[in-house]
C-alpha positions, 0 to 999 in steps of 0.5 A: 800821650802814652799807655800803661798796663795795670792789672791784677799782678800786684805792685809791691812797695816798702813800708815802715813796720815796728822792729821785729814785725814783718809786714805782709801784703795779701796778694793773689797774682793773676795776669789780667790787665787794663790799659791806662791811656794818658794825655798830659799837657806839660805846660799846665799839668792838665791830664786826662786818663782813659781805661780800656781793656786792650791796647791796639790800633783800633782802641788807639784810634777810638781814644784819639777820636773821642779825645779830639771831640772832647778837646774840640779839635778840627778846622780851627783847632790843632792838637799835637800829640807826642807819642813813642813808636809803639806798634799800634801808634805807627800802624796803618790801621790808625785813624787820625781825626781831623785836627790831630797831628801825631809827633813821634819821639826818636827811638829809645827816648822815654825821658822825652815823653812827659806822661812817663813821669805819671806812671809811678803815681798810677802804680802807687794808687794800687800798691800793696793792695789786693784786687778780687777782679777786674769788673766791667761796667759794660762787659768790655773791661773795667776798673780794678775793684778792691776786694776784702782781704781773704782769711788765711784758712781760705784755700782759694785765698791770696797768700801773704808775702812780705811787703816791699810800700804803702802810699796812696797816689793818684786815682784813675777816674774810672772806666770810660763807657761805650768802648769797643 
């Protein structure tokens, strides 16, 4: 289990282009974020992603509780979650549900975290794309919604920058309603 920041700051990737043509990506950098909470089961490759507007001990506790309920954790079933030592993971305010045990990785060892390999795929889904805003289904956050590429004469428009990739990776399955 880990979290990844995703937002309106553009993710650039290289692309092929005809000789003599400079490919452009329309961007409008802004610093608004959503956080992808990812659970990966290394043995089967099964994964689950939750989108939330924030990352903190309260949000982490809420995700843990909902994940435990969905997976049927409790007296007869134990879930072990491998985590890094982010401040919100080790906070005294974290409420760990019954049937869930947190196993912490040694410091500075992201290579041991299975979900770390997924984050480049998440970035590929939004690489070289313009997003108008983050829309919240509940007003508490939301999913990045692609917007039309604005015209070059629009003073509020995004500005072109050379593309640095174009590839469709995995898509995040949407905003989990009812959070926070």
